[in-house]
ZAMARGU-4260 file (C-alpha; in steps of 0.2 Angstrom, whole numbers, plus 5000, padded with zeros to 4 digits):
<rodrens>
0) 5053/4974/5042 | 5064/4972/5026 | 5083/4977/5025 | 5084/4971/5006 | 5070/4981/4997
5) 5071/4973/4979 | 5081/4985/4968 | 5088/4998/4983 | 5105/5003/4981 | 5105/5005/5001
10) 5100/4990/5005 | 5108/4982/5021 | 5112/4964/5027 | 5110/4958/5048 | 5106/4940/5054
15) 5087/4944/5064 | 5089/4963/5066 | 5073/4969/5078 | 5069/4987/5079 | 5070/4991/5060
20) 5069/5011/5053 | 5073/5017/5036 | 5070/5035/5038 | 5071/5049/5024 | 5085/5063/5025
25) 5079/5080/5021 | 5066/5081/5007 | 5065/5068/4994 | 5056/5082/4981 | 5071/5094/4980
30) 5079/5094/4964 | 5066/5082/4957 | 5063/5081/4939 | 5046/5083/4930 | 5039/5079/4913
35) 5026/5073/4902 | 5032/5058/4891 | 5015/5053/4879 | 5002/5050/4891 | 5011/5047/4906
40) 5019/5059/4920 | 5037/5055/4925 | 5046/5060/4941 | 5065/5058/4943 | 5076/5062/4958
45) 5086/5056/4972 | 5082/5052/4991 | 5094/5049/5004 | 5088/5037/5020 | 5097/5032/5035
50) 5095/5014/5043 | 5095/5009/5060 | 5089/4992/5068 | 5095/4982/5086 | 5105/4966/5080
55) 5100/4950/5088 | 5111/4944/5103 | 5113/4926/5108 | 5115/4922/5126 | 5122/4903/5122
60) 5130/4895/5137 | 5147/4884/5132
</rodrens>
């Protein structure tokens, strides 16, 4: 699973994460704006997401 999606302002870095889960908070359509631009339909809005993951644990004996 990707913690750093391309062009995502909510990217996060972690070393060897496991159990990665991105989750939407609320309804991303709430407050969305729509319009026609020539032959295209455009939509703009914001979405809030949370990220949870398990960090890798090292069990090295010294």
